[in-house]
N, C-alpha and C positions, 0 to 999 in steps of 0.2 A: 540250761539257760546260758552257759558259757559259750556254747556254739553260736549264739546269736551275734556275738561280736567277732567271730572269726573273720568275716569279710572286712571289718574295720581294721583289724590287725593286718590283713593282707594289703589294704590300701596304704597303710603306714609303711610296710616293708617295701612294697613296689615303689612308692614315692621316694623312699630313702635311697634305694639302689639306683633309680633313674637319675636323681639329683646328683649323687656322688659321681656317677659315670658320665653323664651327659650334660649336666647343668652347672658345673663349677664356674664357668665364665658368666652365666646368667646371674648367679648369686654374687659374684665379685663385682659385677657391673652395678647392681643395686647398692652394695655396701660402699663403693668408692665415691658415689655421688650423694652421700649424706654425711653429716657429722652430728651424731646424737650427742646432746649436751645434758649431763645429769645435774641440771640446775633448776631452781624454782622458776626462774624467769622463762626458761624454755618450756616447762610444763604449763605454766599459766598462759603462754602464747597459744599453745594448742588447745587448752581448755576453753579459750575465749571464742573458738570457732566450732561450728557444727561438724561432727566427725573427727574432731581433733584428738580425742582420747584414743580412739582406735588407731589413728595415725601415730600417736605417741607410742603406743604399745608395739605397733608394727616396726617403727624405727628402732626401738630398743631390741627387738628380736633380730632385725636385719644386721645389727652389729656383729652377730655371730656368723654371718655369711662370709666373713673374712676367712673362716676355716671351712672347707667344703663339707667335712663330716658333720660339723655342728650345724651348718646351714641346712644340710639335707635332713637332719633330725628335726629342726624347726619346721620345715615344710611338711615333713611326714606327720608331725603332730597336728598341724593346722588342718591339713586335708582329712586326717582321720577324725578330728573333732567335728568337721563338717558332716562327714558320713554318719558319725554317731548321733549327731543332732537330728538328722533326717529320719533315722530309724526310731529314735526316741519319740519324735513328734507323731509318727504313724501309730504308735501304741498298739501294736498287734500282739494278740495272744496266739493266733495261728497264722500260718503262711509266712512267718518271718524269714525263712531261708530264701524264698524268692524275693522278698522285699530287700533283704540285705544285699542281694546281687544287683537288683535293679537300681538301688541307690548309688551304685558306683558311677552310673552314667552322668548324673548332674555334677558329681565330683570331678569327673574327667572333663566336663565342660568348663568348670571353674579353672582347672589346670590349663585348658586351652586358652582361656582369656589371659591368664597370667603368663603364658609363654611369650607374649609380646613384652619386650623389655621396657616399654613405656608404661605399662600397667604396673602399679605398685602393690606390694604385698598388703598394704593397708586395706585394700578391697577385700582380700580374703579374711583378714582379721575382723573387719566390720561385719562380713557375712556370718562368721562364726558367732560373734557377739549377739547379732540380731536373732539368729535361730535359737540360741540358748536363752535369749530373753523371752522368746515365745514359749519355750519350754517352762520358764519360770512362771509365766501366766497360767499354765495348766496345773500348777500345784494345788490351788484351793479346790476342794471338792464341790462346794456349794456354788451355784451359778452366780449369785451376787458377788461373792468374793472374787471369782475369776473375772467378772466384768469390771469391777472396781480396779483390780490390779492391772488389767489391760489398759484402761484409760490412763492410769498413772504411769505405767511402765513405758508405753510407746513414745510419749514426748521425751522422756529421759533417754530412751534409746536413740531418738533423733539427735540429741546433742552429743551422745557418746559415739555414734556410728555414722551419722550423716544420712544422706538420702537412701541408704540401704534399708532404713526403717520401713520404707514402703513395701519392700519385700516381706518384712516381718508382719506388717499389718495384713497384706494379702494372704500370707500363709495362714495366719490365725483365722481370717474370715473364711477361707476355703475349708479349713478344718471344721469351723462352726457350722458352715452350710452343709458339709457332708454328714455331720452327726446330728444335724437339726437342733443345734444349741442356739436358739433365736436370741436369747438375752446376750450371749457372748458375741453373736454377730452384730447386734446393735451396739455393743461396746466397741467393736472394731470400727464401725462406721463413725462413732463419736470420737474415738481416738484419732482417726484419720483427719477429722475436722480440726481437732486440737493441734495436731502436728502441722497441718497446713497453716493455721493461724500463727503458731510459733515460728514457723519458717518465714512467714511474711513479716512478722514483727521484728525478728532478729536478723533480717537479711543484711549481710555485710555489704556496705555500700562500696567498698573498694574492689569488689569482684563482680563480673557480669552475672546476670541472673542465670544464664544457661550453664555457666560453670558451677554455680552453687547448686543448681538442680541435679547436675551429674556427679557432684562430689568434688570438694576442694582437694582431697588427698588421695584419690583413687588412680590418677594418671599423672605422669611427669609433665605432659604437655598441657599448656593452658587451654587449648582448643583441640578436641579430638572427636572421632566418631565413636559414640558410646553405644552403638547398636549391640555389639557382642556383650558388653557389660550388662545391659538390661535384659538381653536374652538369657544370660546366666542367672540373673536374679529372678527372672520369671520362672525359669525351670526349678530353681530352689524353692520358690513359693508354692509351686504346683505339686512338687514331688510327695510331700507327706500325705496330702489328701488323696492323691492318685494311688499311692501304695496302700492306703487304708481301703480303697475300693477294690483294688486288684487282688489283694492277698488276704481276704477275710476267711478263706477256706484253706484247708490243707492242699498242698500242691503235689502233684504226681512227680516221682523222681525223673521221669522223661522230660517233663516240662522244665524242671529245675536245671537239668543238665543242658538242655537247649538254651536256657537263659544264660547260664555260665559261659557257654561257647559264644553266644551272641555278644554279650557284654565284653568278654575278653577280646573278641575280634573288632569291636567298635571303639573301645577306649583309646587304643594307641592312635588310630587314624584321626579321632577327634582331637586329641592333644597335638599331634604333629601338624595339623592344618594351621595351628596358631603360630608356628615357628616361621618367621620371615627369613628367607635365605640371606638377604643382605644383612639383617641384624645378626644372624648366626655367624656370618663371615667376619664382620667388623668386630663384634664383641669377642669372638673367639681369639682373634689375633691380638686384640688389645689386652686380654687377660694374660696371655702368655708373655707379652712384652712387660706387663706390670710385674710379673714374677720372675723376669729375666730367664725364662725357660727357652733359651735360644735354640737348642737342639729340637725341641718340640715345635717351634715356629717353622723351622726348615722342613720337618717331617709333615707338618700340616700343609705346607705349600705344595707338597706332592699329592696329598690326599684331597685337599680342597684348594685348587688353584685360585690365587687372588684375582679378583676382577675389578678392584677399585684401587686408586692411588694410595689410599691409606693402608690397605692390606699389603700391597706391594712394598710400601715403605717399611712395614714391619718385617717383611722377609729380608729386605736388603740390610736393615739394621741388625737382624740376627746373623746374617752372613758376615757382616763386618765384625761383630762381636766374636765370632768364631774364627776370624782371620781368613775367611774364604771368599770375600766379596770379589776380589780381582780374579779369582780362579773360576768361580761359579756364577758370575753375574748373569750370563746369558743361558744358564741351565734352567732358569726359572722365568716365568712370565715377566716381561718388562713393558711398561706402557709409556716410556719416555722419561725425561729427567724429573717429572713430577713424582715418579715412583721412588725417588731418593728422599726428597723433602717436599711433601705435598704443599701446594700453594695455600696460603692462609685464608681460611674462611671463618666467619663468626659462628663457630660451632664448638661445643664443649668437648666432643669426642676427638675430633681431628686436632684440636689445639693441644690436648693432653699428649697425643702421640708425637706431634711435631715438637713439643717441649722435651719429650724423652730423647729425641734425636739431637736436638740442640744441646741438651745436657751432656750426652756422651761425646759430642764434638768439642766440649769445653766452652760453649757459648752460654755462659751462666746468665747473663742479662736477658738474653732472648728466651732461655728456658723459663726464667721467672716471669717474663712478659706473657708467654704462652699459658702459664699456670693461672695468671690473673685473668687473661682472656677467657679461658675455660671456665673459671669460677664465675665470671660475670655472665656467661652464656648458659649456665645450667637452667633449663626451662622453668622449673618450679621454684627457683630462687634459693635453694638450699646451699649450705656450704658443702664443699667436697673434701673428704678426708685425704684423698690422693693429691689434690691440688694444694691443700694446706701443708702436706708433707713436702712437696716440691718447693713451695714458697719458703718454708723454714730452711731446707737444705741450701737453697740458692742464697738466702740471706746470710747464712753462716759462711758460705764460700766467698761472699763479697765483704766479709768482715763486719756486717751490720748486725751485731749481737742484740742490740735493743729491739730491732724489728723482729728478729728470730724469737725473742722472748714473748713478744706480743702474739705471735702465732702459737707458741707453746702454751700460752694461757688457754687458748681454745682447746688444744689437744689434751690439756690436763683434765678436762671434764669428760673425757671419753674412757672407755674400758681398755682399749688396746693400743692407744697411741701416746700414752703418758711419757714414754721414755724416748720419744723421737729425737730430741736434742742430744741426749746421751749417745744414742746410736750414731747420729750424724757426726758427733765429735770423734767417736772411735774410728769412723770411716776416714776422717781427715787425718787422724794420727797414724793410721795404717797406710795412708796414701793409696786407698782403694777407690779413689775418684779419678775420672778422666783428666788428662792435662787441661789446664784452665787458661783461657785467653785473658790477658790483662789489658782491658780496653776501657777501664773506668766506667763511665756512664753511657757508653756508646751502645746503640742498637743497630741492627742490620736491616737493610731493605731486602725482603724476600724475593724481589724481582732481579736481584744481582747475585744469585747463588754462586756462580763461578768465581766472582771477585771475592766473595766472602770466604769461600773455601781456600782460595789462593792466599788470602791474607793469613788465615790460620796456619797454613803450611809454611808461610814465610816467617811467622813468628815462632812456630814450634816445628822445626824441620823433621823431628822424629815422631810426630803425631801420625801414626799409621792410619787410623780410621779417617782422619781428615784428608790425608793424601789419597786414600782409596776412593773416598767420596768425590774428590776433585777429578780424578781420572775417570771414574764411572760417569760423572756428570758430562764430561767431554765426549765420552763414547756414546752415551744415550742421546746427547744433543747432536751427534754426528759431526762434532767439531774436531776434526783430525789435526788441524793446525794447533789448536789449544792442547790436544793430547801430546803432540810432539814437543811443544814448548815446555810442558810440565814434566815430561818423561824423565829427563836427567835428574830431577830432584828426588827420584825414587832411590837413589844410591844411599841417601841418609836413612832410609827406612830399614835397610838391611834384610831385604827378601832373601830367603835361602834358595829361591829359584825364580825364574822369570814367570810372572803370573800368566795364566792361559789367555785371559782376555787381552792382555797387552801383546802377547805373541800374535794373536789373530789380527789385531789392529796393525801391528808392524808389518806383517806379511802383506796386508792389503796396501799399506802405504808404499811398500817397496815395489809391489806389482804395478803401480802407476808409473814407475820410471824404469823398470828393468824386468826382464823375464828370467834372469840368472839368479835364482834364489840362493845358490851356494855362495854368492858374494855379499850376502847381507851382513852388516856389521854388528848384528845383535844375535845372541844365543837362542835362536828359535829351533824348537824340536822338529825333527824330520817329519813326524806324523802330523804336525800342524801344517807344514808346507804341503804335504800330500792331501790333507783335508781341504785346503783352499783350492788346490788344483782340481780335485773332484767336484767341488762346489761350482767352480768357474766353468768347468766343462758342461755340467748339467744346466747351469744358468744360461749359457750362451746357446746351447743346442735345443733345450726343451724346458722352458720355465714352468710348464704345467706338470712336470715330473713330480710324483708324490714324494720321492726321496728328499726333495728340497724342503718339504714341510714336515719331515719326520726326523727324530734324533738319528744320528748325531749332527747332521748338517743343519737342522733347524735350531740347534742350541749353540749357535756361534755368533760372533760379531758380524760376520759377512751376511748371515741371514737377516739379522736385525737391520743392517745398513741398507741392503739392497731390496729386501722383501718386506721390510717393516716389522713391527712387533708381532710375534707369534700370537694368534688368537687364543685367548683363554675361554673358559666357560662363559657363555653369553650371560650378562647380568640379567637377573630376573626383574621384571617390572613390578615394583612393590613400593610400599610406603617406606620412607627412611626413618631413622631413629632420631632425627633432629628436625 
């Protein structure tokens, strides 16, 4: 009998390994855009809406996504519970080895739906609760007891799980039809009518009917295509009855081996088709920036070249934090000055990243403004733990302790953010925060980035990141006059060598007035001069030469200036995450 659950254990182990290795950014994304409150008011708010209890449980579990191993364990248990429920509902005495293997496919389909970062883990929790609710209805041996329990249980499940209850009703009806339990089938039909009446009577007037029908807590977006959601729920409803039909007899070992190979070969392609490349890129970079893993950001830029301004901004921020921006700026894909500080859009993801850049530049007011904008733009209206932390930090930096205390009251009701104020005060005492701009209540216009950066350098001449961003902005804007104007201010930074990007720009500037590179007044390395001469020779004689578009010539300021940004991987046409 213990072998019956071997495949369930395998589902749990594989899920755990995949989540730890491949999905920490996915888990962090879900965790940072919610703020679970352990208060009665928070629970009552969820209890007042259909499906709110499942959402409440899911949000409590998502708290543990802050730690990759704990989050992976949660996902492993949820998917294993789904698999175990499907096997238990099939109630097979023989043929269970084949059933346990085939039941993996609907679980993989559920993982495929959840691979979209817009779909919330509440959908999986609701599906688990619904299937185990159907299993509860099977406990009475007598037909009348089972019928009564079904009529009572399904409306309760609707309020606990939301529209997923239709999957539970369909699952029970299909099992009753397969086993010719007509009384139970009639109870399923009656329970469907009761649920429909309950849904109509308690319809929340503040939500569109379509959103209530698809579930209030299953997706972060107010409006979305629920096709895959209902395909998953349909597959879960059909699986127990189908397994009961297919596996009523003992299965030959050859058939079982073929099923194992087929399921193993199909499961990963099914899951991977749910991963949007744009989501994977943006969420992956955002996760590394959140955890200040600057080395990993740079390594990721080599493995997964950025294709969007937000991703490029993360790479440039990482280079600046490593002190390599002025040396390695053109070694990575650059799509213009918006790759330093992306233009503001009313989007919760980009606003968070822009706020991180402002914070490290010392622009506290703007970092706070971006956190507020991001908080206001979260599609499902939830509070964000990450935004709340940024708001608290910036309030303390501005000396607004009363406002910081208000934010801390929210964080006091969480599991892992109760000591945010203490940690922030320790950071201030250790001077481990970036140099801060003293501008009172002023905010900056994002359309005047060069003037903003120049003002920071003027007020804090030793602010290396601000100076490097200013010079990079001039280079990426092809503003060589501005570059030459700000270049002398670099003496206050104390570079131990002339940054490579500056050398390449200086050689180009000198080449416009003289061919005698030995007379340059700046300490430019001979190999840089030789490189520009090689580039100029090929550029004049044969612009179609492949060498111009390959390293090392393509990773230079001259290539960016004359040939434009080096093409990165072409962005995939797909839905965005906002």
